[in-house]
C-alpha positions in Angstrom: 113.5 86.7 119.1 116.2 85.6 121.3 119.2 88.0 121.9 122.8 87.4 122.1 122.9 86.8 125.7 119.6 84.9 125.9 117.5 87.8 126.6 114.4 88.0 124.8 113.2 91.4 122.7 110.8 92.3 120.0 110.6 95.4 117.6 108.1 96.5 115.5 107.9 97.9 112.1 110.1 101.3 111.8 107.4 104.4 111.7 107.2 107.4 110.1 108.5 109.9 112.6 108.5 113.8 111.2 111.4 113.4 108.3 113.3 109.9 109.4 111.8 106.8 110.8 111.8 105.5 114.1 110.7 102.3 116.5 110.5 101.1 120.2 112.2 97.6 121.0 111.0 96.2 124.3 113.5 94.1 126.2 113.4 91.4 128.6 116.5 91.8 130.4 115.9 88.6 133.1 114.5 86.6 130.5 111.2 86.0 133.1 108.8 86.4 130.6 108.0 89.8 131.1 109.4 93.0 129.1 111.3 95.3 131.6 112.8 98.0 129.8 112.1 99.7 126.1 114.5 101.9 123.8 113.8 103.9 120.6 115.7 103.0 117.6 116.4 105.3 114.5 116.9 105.3 111.1 120.8 105.8 110.3 122.3 106.1 107.0 125.7 105.1 108.3 127.0 103.3 111.0 123.7 101.3 111.8 123.9 98.9 114.2 121.0 96.1 113.4 118.5 96.2 110.6 114.7 97.2 110.4 111.7 96.7 108.0 110.1 100.0 106.9 106.6 99.8 106.5 107.1 99.9 102.5 109.4 96.3 103.2 112.6 98.0 102.8 115.4 96.7 105.0 117.7 99.8 106.3 119.9 100.1 108.8 119.2 101.5 112.7 120.9 103.0 115.5 120.5 101.7 119.0 123.1 103.9 120.6 120.3 106.9 120.7 119.8 108.5 124.3 118.4 107.4 126.5 119.9 104.2 126.1 117.2 102.7 127.5 114.2 103.5 129.6 113.0 101.2 132.4 108.9 100.2 132.3 106.8 101.7 134.8 105.5 98.0 135.5 106.8 94.7 133.4 104.5 93.6 130.4 104.1 90.1 129.9 104.5 88.7 126.2 104.5 85.5 124.7 106.7 84.3 121.5 104.7 84.4 118.3 105.9 83.8 114.7 106.3 86.5 112.4 103.3 87.5 110.1 103.9 86.7 106.6 103.0 90.0 105.8 106.3 91.1 107.0 108.9 90.7 104.6 111.8 92.4 102.6 113.2 92.2 99.2 116.6 90.6 98.7 119.1 89.8 96.2 121.4 87.5 95.3 124.7 88.9 94.2 128.2 87.9 93.7 131.6 88.7 93.3 135.1 87.5 91.8 138.2 87.3 94.1 141.7 85.5 94.0 142.3 83.3 96.7 145.9 82.2 96.5 146.2 82.7 92.8 143.0 80.6 91.7 140.3 82.7 90.5 137.3 82.4 92.6 133.8 83.5 93.4 131.9 84.2 96.1 127.8 83.9 96.0 125.4 85.6 99.1 121.8 87.1 99.6 121.6 91.0 100.3 119.2 93.8 100.4 119.1 95.5 97.0 119.0 99.1 96.3 120.5 100.0 99.5 122.0 103.3 98.5 121.7 104.1 102.6 125.2 102.1 103.1 123.2 100.0 105.3 123.5 96.9 103.6 122.7 93.7 105.2 124.3 90.4 104.3 123.3 86.6 104.5 124.9 84.9 107.3 126.4 82.3 104.7 128.3 82.8 101.5 129.2 80.6 99.2 132.9 80.4 97.7 133.9 78.2 95.0 137.0 78.1 92.4 135.8 79.7 89.0 137.2 76.6 87.0 135.1 74.4 88.7 132.0 75.8 86.5 129.8 74.5 85.1 128.3 73.4 88.6 124.9 73.8 90.8 125.0 75.5 93.9 122.3 76.6 96.5 121.9 78.7 99.2 118.5 79.5 101.2 116.8 77.3 98.8 117.4 79.7 95.9 119.3 77.0 93.2 121.4 78.6 90.8 123.3 77.0 87.8 126.8 78.7 87.3 127.0 78.1 83.7 130.8 79.6 83.4 132.4 83.2 83.6 133.1 85.2 79.8 136.6 86.4 79.0 135.9 89.6 81.5 134.7 87.4 84.3 131.3 88.2 84.2 129.3 85.1 85.6 127.0 83.5 83.4 124.1 81.7 85.0 120.6 80.2 85.3 118.4 80.3 88.1 116.8 76.7 88.5 114.9 77.2 91.3 113.4 79.9 93.9 112.1 78.4 97.2 109.1 80.7 98.6 109.4 82.2 101.8 113.1 81.1 102.8 114.2 82.7 106.0 117.7 84.6 105.4 119.6 85.5 108.5 120.9 89.1 107.5 124.1 90.2 109.5 125.0 93.9 109.7 128.2 95.8 110.8 130.2 93.5 113.4 128.9 90.2 112.9 130.4 87.5 111.7 129.5 85.5 108.5 129.9 82.0 107.5 131.6 80.8 104.1 130.7 77.6 102.3 133.3 76.0 100.0 132.0 74.1 97.0 
């Protein structure tokens, strides 16, 4: 997977390590097709930097600031880019909230990591936003098609799931990343 500055890195699933979870990530710091260094990522219930997938498929936050921050490999290790196996996936949930935008009752819809009691929630890179008065209307986000039927007197959204595309990739963002809002 490509890093933010053109670096290439890969990470394996988080594994049990005593009372916690940990994994190793290898990095190609000069983008020559060989891993040059590694670092350990540990599970964190707060202040995580990235999202990782546990062996049970739960998406949780990990901290990348563990010491030592990076360890040079004794010799570079070649790699090839491959696609993520289908069995490596995590559960996601469609969420929504109401908000006021310039005195207009509005709603936002996004995809997130469900039941995340650890405080390491991941958010979809894209969110949908629309004026609540536009309902009924159909919206689509990452292959999930939803018909927003309307809102009751308490502001609860009434909706119907029309279709869920199988195996859609949902880019998740975490602390410090920018999300895009798509206005309907």
